[in-house]
PQR file with spaces between the fields and no chain letter, atoms N, CA, C, O and H, PARSE charges and radii, in Angstrom:
ATOM       1  N    ALA     1     161.499   31.420  116.159 -0.4000 1.5000
ATOM       2  CA   ALA     1     160.588   30.547  116.066 -0.0000 2.0000
ATOM       3  C    ALA     1     159.203   30.868  115.683  0.5500 1.7000
ATOM       4  O    ALA     1     158.523   31.862  115.939 -0.5500 1.4000
ATOM       5  N    GLY     2     158.898   29.638  114.907 -0.4000 1.5000
ATOM       6  CA   GLY     2     156.689   29.841  114.521 -0.0000 2.0000
ATOM       7  C    GLY     2     156.889   29.305  115.711  0.5500 1.7000
ATOM       8  O    GLY     2     157.822   28.858  116.379 -0.5500 1.4000
ATOM       9  H    GLY     2     159.450   28.831  114.698  0.4000 1.0000
ATOM      10  N    LEU     3     155.021   29.583  115.835 -0.4000 1.5000
ATOM      11  CA   LEU     3     154.579   28.685  116.633 -0.0000 2.0000
ATOM      12  C    LEU     3     154.870   27.135  117.035  0.5500 1.7000
ATOM      13  O    LEU     3     155.067   26.600  118.127 -0.5500 1.4000
ATOM      14  H    LEU     3     154.263   29.945  115.292  0.4000 1.0000
ATOM      15  N    ALA     4     154.814   26.602  115.623 -0.4000 1.5000
ATOM      16  CA   ALA     4     154.899   25.135  115.605 -0.0000 2.0000
ATOM      17  C    ALA     4     155.911   24.561  116.808  0.5500 1.7000
ATOM      18  O    ALA     4     155.759   23.547  117.489 -0.5500 1.4000
ATOM      19  H    ALA     4     154.655   27.036  114.736  0.4000 1.0000
ATOM      20  N    ALA     5     157.321   25.843  116.853 -0.4000 1.5000
ATOM      21  CA   ALA     5     158.202   24.728  117.249 -0.0000 2.0000
ATOM      22  C    ALA     5     158.431   25.527  118.731  0.5500 1.7000
ATOM      23  O    ALA     5     159.472   25.564  119.387 -0.5500 1.4000
ATOM      24  H    ALA     5     157.444   26.667  116.299  0.4000 1.0000
ATOM      25  N    GLN     6     156.872   26.276  119.108 -0.4000 1.5000
ATOM      26  CA   GLN     6     156.887   26.745  120.779 -0.0000 2.0000
ATOM      27  C    GLN     6     156.233   25.375  121.434  0.5500 1.7000
ATOM      28  O    GLN     6     155.905   25.381  122.620 -0.5500 1.4000
ATOM      29  H    GLN     6     156.026   26.246  118.576  0.4000 1.0000
ATOM      30  N    THR     7     156.079   24.356  120.718 -0.4000 1.5000
ATOM      31  CA   THR     7     155.045   23.743  121.122 -0.0000 2.0000
ATOM      32  C    THR     7     155.716   21.852  121.749  0.5500 1.7000
ATOM      33  O    THR     7     156.366   21.173  120.955 -0.5500 1.4000
ATOM      34  H    THR     7     156.345   24.351  119.754  0.4000 1.0000
ATOM      35  N    PRO     8     155.544   21.563  122.530 -0.5600 1.5000
ATOM      36  CA   PRO     8     156.645   20.223  122.914  0.2800 2.0000
ATOM      37  C    PRO     8     156.406   19.215  121.976  0.5500 1.7000
ATOM      38  O    PRO     8     157.301   18.377  122.083 -0.5500 1.4000
ATOM      39  N    LEU     9     155.554   18.899  121.050 -0.4000 1.5000
ATOM      40  CA   LEU     9     155.428   18.364  119.751 -0.0000 2.0000
ATOM      41  C    LEU     9     155.715   18.711  118.915  0.5500 1.7000
ATOM      42  O    LEU     9     155.914   17.961  117.958 -0.5500 1.4000
ATOM      43  H    LEU     9     154.827   19.581  120.962  0.4000 1.0000
ATOM      44  N    GLY    10     155.922   20.356  118.834 -0.4000 1.5000
ATOM      45  CA   GLY    10     156.892   20.523  117.564 -0.0000 2.0000
ATOM      46  C    GLY    10     155.909   20.625  116.075  0.5500 1.7000
ATOM      47  O    GLY    10     156.356   20.706  114.931 -0.5500 1.4000
ATOM      48  H    GLY    10     155.760   20.964  119.611  0.4000 1.0000
ATOM      49  N    ARG    11     154.877   20.601  116.370 -0.4000 1.5000
ATOM      50  CA   ARG    11     153.593   21.007  115.340 -0.0000 2.0000
ATOM      51  C    ARG    11     152.534   21.287  115.905  0.5500 1.7000
ATOM      52  O    ARG    11     152.178   20.902  117.018 -0.5500 1.4000
ATOM      53  H    ARG    11     154.514   20.536  117.299  0.4000 1.0000
ATOM      54  N    ILE    12     151.921   22.028  115.116 -0.4000 1.5000
ATOM      55  CA   ILE    12     150.266   22.922  115.201 -0.0000 2.0000
ATOM      56  C    ILE    12     149.279   21.705  114.802  0.5500 1.7000
ATOM      57  O    ILE    12     149.143   21.295  113.649 -0.5500 1.4000
ATOM      58  H    ILE    12     152.210   22.341  114.211  0.4000 1.0000
ATOM      59  N    GLY    13     148.681   21.245  115.823 -0.4000 1.5000
ATOM      60  CA   GLY    13     147.139   20.290  115.276 -0.0000 2.0000
ATOM      61  C    GLY    13     146.532   20.888  114.332  0.5500 1.7000
ATOM      62  O    GLY    13     146.561   22.058  113.950 -0.5500 1.4000
ATOM      63  H    GLY    13     148.792   21.579  116.759  0.4000 1.0000
ATOM      64  N    ARG    14     145.763   19.635  113.857 -0.4000 1.5000
ATOM      65  CA   ARG    14     145.476   19.822  113.515 -0.0000 2.0000
ATOM      66  C    ARG    14     144.316   19.764  113.551  0.5500 1.7000
ATOM      67  O    ARG    14     143.900   19.147  114.532 -0.5500 1.4000
ATOM      68  H    ARG    14     145.739   18.685  114.167  0.4000 1.0000
ATOM      69  N    PRO    15     142.832   20.528  112.235 -0.5600 1.5000
ATOM      70  CA   PRO    15     141.463   20.745  112.965  0.2800 2.0000
ATOM      71  C    PRO    15     140.795   19.360  113.689  0.5500 1.7000
ATOM      72  O    PRO    15     140.098   19.415  114.702 -0.5500 1.4000
ATOM      73  N    GLU    16     141.171   18.016  112.919 -0.4000 1.5000
ATOM      74  CA   GLU    16     140.295   17.037  112.915 -0.0000 2.0000
ATOM      75  C    GLU    16     140.761   15.942  114.300  0.5500 1.7000
ATOM      76  O    GLU    16     140.046   15.011  114.670 -0.5500 1.4000
ATOM      77  H    GLU    16     141.737   17.972  112.096  0.4000 1.0000
ATOM      78  N    GLU    17     142.147   16.316  114.951 -0.4000 1.5000
ATOM      79  CA   GLU    17     142.452   16.070  115.981 -0.0000 2.0000
ATOM      80  C    GLU    17     141.475   16.819  117.443  0.5500 1.7000
ATOM      81  O    GLU    17     140.987   16.360  118.476 -0.5500 1.4000
ATOM      82  H    GLU    17     142.728   17.073  114.650  0.4000 1.0000
ATOM      83  N    THR    18     141.543   17.907  116.928 -0.4000 1.5000
ATOM      84  CA   THR    18     140.316   18.812  117.868 -0.0000 2.0000
ATOM      85  C    THR    18     138.990   17.952  118.010  0.5500 1.7000
ATOM      86  O    THR    18     138.697   17.454  119.097 -0.5500 1.4000
ATOM      87  H    THR    18     141.940   18.280  116.089  0.4000 1.0000
ATOM      88  N    ALA    19     138.445   17.840  117.240 -0.4000 1.5000
ATOM      89  CA   ALA    19     137.307   17.217  116.919 -0.0000 2.0000
ATOM      90  C    ALA    19     137.097   16.161  117.253  0.5500 1.7000
ATOM      91  O    ALA    19     136.016   15.820  117.733 -0.5500 1.4000
ATOM      92  H    ALA    19     138.683   18.244  116.356  0.4000 1.0000
ATOM      93  N    ALA    20     137.852   15.570  117.117 -0.4000 1.5000
ATOM      94  CA   ALA    20     138.439   13.922  117.089 -0.0000 2.0000
ATOM      95  C    ALA    20     138.278   14.140  119.280  0.5500 1.7000
ATOM      96  O    ALA    20     137.305   13.525  119.716 -0.5500 1.4000
ATOM      97  H    ALA    20     138.730   15.847  116.727  0.4000 1.0000
ATOM      98  N    VAL    21     138.587   14.417  119.684 -0.4000 1.5000
ATOM      99  CA   VAL    21     138.270   14.899  121.447 -0.0000 2.0000
ATOM     100  C    VAL    21     136.937   15.229  121.685  0.5500 1.7000
ATOM     101  O    VAL    21     136.468   14.823  122.748 -0.5500 1.4000
ATOM     102  H    VAL    21     139.378   14.916  119.331  0.4000 1.0000
ATOM     103  N    ALA    22     136.052   16.023  120.766 -0.4000 1.5000
ATOM     104  CA   ALA    22     135.365   16.945  121.019 -0.0000 2.0000
ATOM     105  C    ALA    22     134.012   15.954  121.014  0.5500 1.7000
ATOM     106  O    ALA    22     132.971   16.157  121.640 -0.5500 1.4000
ATOM     107  H    ALA    22     136.434   16.353  119.902  0.4000 1.0000
ATOM     108  N    LEU    23     134.331   14.788  120.103 -0.4000 1.5000
ATOM     109  CA   LEU    23     133.337   14.467  119.537 -0.0000 2.0000
ATOM     110  C    LEU    23     133.842   12.948  120.740  0.5500 1.7000
ATOM     111  O    LEU    23     132.854   12.340  121.152 -0.5500 1.4000
ATOM     112  H    LEU    23     135.176   14.623  119.595  0.4000 1.0000
ATOM     113  N    PHE    24     134.753   12.586  121.072 -0.4000 1.5000
ATOM     114  CA   PHE    24     134.817   11.063  122.211 -0.0000 2.0000
ATOM     115  C    PHE    24     133.539   11.757  123.561  0.5500 1.7000
ATOM     116  O    PHE    24     132.566   11.166  124.030 -0.5500 1.4000
ATOM     117  H    PHE    24     135.556   13.079  120.737  0.4000 1.0000
ATOM     118  N    LEU    25     134.091   13.300  123.901 -0.4000 1.5000
ATOM     119  CA   LEU    25     133.421   13.315  124.805 -0.0000 2.0000
ATOM     120  C    LEU    25     131.736   13.616  124.874  0.5500 1.7000
ATOM     121  O    LEU    25     130.990   13.562  125.852 -0.5500 1.4000
ATOM     122  H    LEU    25     134.882   13.780  123.521  0.4000 1.0000
ATOM     123  N    ALA    26     131.415   13.973  123.368 -0.4000 1.5000
ATOM     124  CA   ALA    26     130.020   13.574  123.438 -0.0000 2.0000
ATOM     125  C    ALA    26     129.664   12.743  122.924  0.5500 1.7000
ATOM     126  O    ALA    26     128.756   12.834  122.097 -0.5500 1.4000
ATOM     127  H    ALA    26     132.021   14.017  122.574  0.4000 1.0000
ATOM     128  N    SER    27     130.436   11.285  123.325 -0.4000 1.5000
ATOM     129  CA   SER    27     130.085   10.069  122.683 -0.0000 2.0000
ATOM     130  C    SER    27     129.691    9.179  124.508  0.5500 1.7000
ATOM     131  O    SER    27     130.147    9.565  125.585 -0.5500 1.4000
ATOM     132  H    SER    27     131.173   11.211  123.997  0.4000 1.0000
ATOM     133  N    ASP    28     128.997    8.291  124.345 -0.4000 1.5000
ATOM     134  CA   ASP    28     129.144    7.163  125.295 -0.0000 2.0000
ATOM     135  C    ASP    28     130.733    6.382  125.748  0.5500 1.7000
ATOM     136  O    ASP    28     130.956    5.653  126.714 -0.5500 1.4000
ATOM     137  H    ASP    28     128.627    7.978  123.470  0.4000 1.0000
ATOM     138  N    ASP    29     131.486    6.751  124.887 -0.4000 1.5000
ATOM     139  CA   ASP    29     132.571    6.307  125.656 -0.0000 2.0000
ATOM     140  C    ASP    29     133.066    7.106  126.281  0.5500 1.7000
ATOM     141  O    ASP    29     134.249    6.838  126.492 -0.5500 1.4000
ATOM     142  H    ASP    29     131.305    7.344  124.102  0.4000 1.0000
ATOM     143  N    SER    30     132.567    8.475  126.932 -0.4000 1.5000
ATOM     144  CA   SER    30     133.302    8.878  128.056 -0.0000 2.0000
ATOM     145  C    SER    30     132.006    9.189  128.992  0.5500 1.7000
ATOM     146  O    SER    30     131.545   10.269  129.363 -0.5500 1.4000
ATOM     147  H    SER    30     131.606    8.692  126.761  0.4000 1.0000
ATOM     148  N    SER    31     131.725    8.294  129.156 -0.4000 1.5000
ATOM     149  CA   SER    31     130.139    8.308  129.951 -0.0000 2.0000
ATOM     150  C    SER    31     130.701    7.817  130.979  0.5500 1.7000
ATOM     151  O    SER    31     129.767    7.439  131.686 -0.5500 1.4000
ATOM     152  H    SER    31     132.100    7.417  128.855  0.4000 1.0000
ATOM     153  N    PHE    32     132.127    7.484  131.739 -0.4000 1.5000
ATOM     154  CA   PHE    32     132.430    7.103  132.988 -0.0000 2.0000
ATOM     155  C    PHE    32     133.490    8.785  133.670  0.5500 1.7000
ATOM     156  O    PHE    32     134.002    8.992  134.770 -0.5500 1.4000
ATOM     157  H    PHE    32     132.885    7.791  131.164  0.4000 1.0000
ATOM     158  N    MET    33     133.428    9.667  132.386 -0.4000 1.5000
ATOM     159  CA   MET    33     134.467   10.688  132.903 -0.0000 2.0000
ATOM     160  C    MET    33     133.555   12.385  133.643  0.5500 1.7000
ATOM     161  O    MET    33     132.821   13.265  133.194 -0.5500 1.4000
ATOM     162  H    MET    33     133.012    9.499  131.492  0.4000 1.0000
ATOM     163  N    THR    34     134.240   12.021  135.046 -0.4000 1.5000
ATOM     164  CA   THR    34     133.727   13.796  135.768 -0.0000 2.0000
ATOM     165  C    THR    34     134.958   14.259  136.148  0.5500 1.7000
ATOM     166  O    THR    34     136.088   13.970  136.543 -0.5500 1.4000
ATOM     167  H    THR    34     134.837   11.306  135.411  0.4000 1.0000
ATOM     168  N    GLY    35     133.694   15.668  135.638 -0.4000 1.5000
ATOM     169  CA   GLY    35     135.313   16.816  136.233 -0.0000 2.0000
ATOM     170  C    GLY    35     135.964   16.824  135.788  0.5500 1.7000
ATOM     171  O    GLY    35     136.678   17.502  136.527 -0.5500 1.4000
ATOM     172  H    GLY    35     132.776   15.903  135.317  0.4000 1.0000
ATOM     173  N    SER    36     136.890   16.477  134.501 -0.4000 1.5000
ATOM     174  CA   SER    36     137.961   16.569  133.487 -0.0000 2.0000
ATOM     175  C    SER    36     137.775   17.237  132.795  0.5500 1.7000
ATOM     176  O    SER    36     136.781   17.486  132.112 -0.5500 1.4000
ATOM     177  H    SER    36     136.310   15.926  133.900  0.4000 1.0000
ATOM     178  N    GLU    37     139.702   18.053  132.944 -0.4000 1.5000
ATOM     179  CA   GLU    37     139.829   18.664  132.164 -0.0000 2.0000
ATOM     180  C    GLU    37     140.692   17.945  130.740  0.5500 1.7000
ATOM     181  O    GLU    37     141.419   16.988  131.008 -0.5500 1.4000
ATOM     182  H    GLU    37     140.509   17.851  133.499  0.4000 1.0000
ATOM     183  N    VAL    38     140.633   18.283  129.627 -0.4000 1.5000
ATOM     184  CA   VAL    38     141.409   17.477  128.581 -0.0000 2.0000
ATOM     185  C    VAL    38     141.856   18.629  127.880  0.5500 1.7000
ATOM     186  O    VAL    38     141.084   19.437  127.365 -0.5500 1.4000
ATOM     187  H    VAL    38     140.042   19.060  129.409  0.4000 1.0000
ATOM     188  N    PHE    39     143.468   18.739  127.846 -0.4000 1.5000
ATOM     189  CA   PHE    39     144.271   19.620  126.740 -0.0000 2.0000
ATOM     190  C    PHE    39     144.793   18.637  125.828  0.5500 1.7000
ATOM     191  O    PHE    39     145.508   17.637  125.877 -0.5500 1.4000
ATOM     192  H    PHE    39     144.096   18.082  128.264  0.4000 1.0000
ATOM     193  N    VAL    40     143.849   19.637  124.564 -0.4000 1.5000
ATOM     194  CA   VAL    40     144.030   19.080  123.274 -0.0000 2.0000
ATOM     195  C    VAL    40     145.573   20.336  122.398  0.5500 1.7000
ATOM     196  O    VAL    40     145.517   20.996  121.360 -0.5500 1.4000
ATOM     197  H    VAL    40     143.268   20.450  124.524  0.4000 1.0000
ATOM     198  N    ASP    41     146.505   20.206  123.214 -0.4000 1.5000
ATOM     199  CA   ASP    41     147.167   21.426  122.877 -0.0000 2.0000
ATOM     200  C    ASP    41     149.171   21.189  122.372  0.5500 1.7000
ATOM     201  O    ASP    41     150.098   21.997  122.329 -0.5500 1.4000
ATOM     202  H    ASP    41     146.550   19.670  124.057  0.4000 1.0000
ATOM     203  N    GLY    42     149.082   19.680  122.078 -0.4000 1.5000
ATOM     204  CA   GLY    42     150.584   19.568  122.179 -0.0000 2.0000
ATOM     205  C    GLY    42     151.382   19.548  122.664  0.5500 1.7000
ATOM     206  O    GLY    42     152.559   19.574  122.302 -0.5500 1.4000
ATOM     207  H    GLY    42     148.328   19.024  122.112  0.4000 1.0000
ATOM     208  N    GLY    43     150.628   19.465  124.206 -0.4000 1.5000
ATOM     209  CA   GLY    43     151.691   19.396  125.957 -0.0000 2.0000
ATOM     210  C    GLY    43     152.534   20.570  126.262  0.5500 1.7000
ATOM     211  O    GLY    43     153.615   20.459  126.841 -0.5500 1.4000
ATOM     212  H    GLY    43     149.672   19.444  124.500  0.4000 1.0000
ATOM     213  N    ALA    44     151.806   22.213  125.691 -0.4000 1.5000
ATOM     214  CA   ALA    44     152.141   23.846  125.576 -0.0000 2.0000
ATOM     215  C    ALA    44     151.729   23.730  126.900  0.5500 1.7000
ATOM     216  O    ALA    44     152.394   24.496  127.598 -0.5500 1.4000
ATOM     217  H    ALA    44     150.928   22.303  125.221  0.4000 1.0000
ATOM     218  N    ALA    45     150.583   22.839  127.798 -0.4000 1.5000
ATOM     219  CA   ALA    45     149.760   23.268  129.124 -0.0000 2.0000
ATOM     220  C    ALA    45     150.342   21.920  129.917  0.5500 1.7000
ATOM     221  O    ALA    45     149.612   21.150  130.540 -0.5500 1.4000
ATOM     222  H    ALA    45     150.043   22.217  127.231  0.4000 1.0000
ATOM     223  N    GLN    46     151.878   21.762  129.775 -0.4000 1.5000
ATOM     224  CA   GLN    46     152.170   20.401  131.123 -0.0000 2.0000
ATOM     225  C    GLN    46     152.208   20.963  131.928  0.5500 1.7000
ATOM     226  O    GLN    46     152.815   22.015  132.128 -0.5500 1.4000
ATOM     227  H    GLN    46     152.471   22.388  129.269  0.4000 1.0000
ATOM     228  N    VAL    47     151.191   20.039  132.932 -0.4000 1.5000
ATOM     229  CA   VAL    47     151.124   20.443  134.070 -0.0000 2.0000
ATOM     230  C    VAL    47     151.669   18.824  135.034  0.5500 1.7000
ATOM     231  O    VAL    47     151.728   18.828  136.263 -0.5500 1.4000
ATOM     232  H    VAL    47     150.698   19.184  132.770  0.4000 1.0000
């Protein structure tokens, strides 16, 4: 089984998905967030 099969979403993330999160965190839209961890891993680090 490949890496994609090991993630709950069953696929590998696209670079633009990671970039979208980085852009959100760098924008004013995230101005009310504090001390958060944002996982962009397809559910691999389920808490």
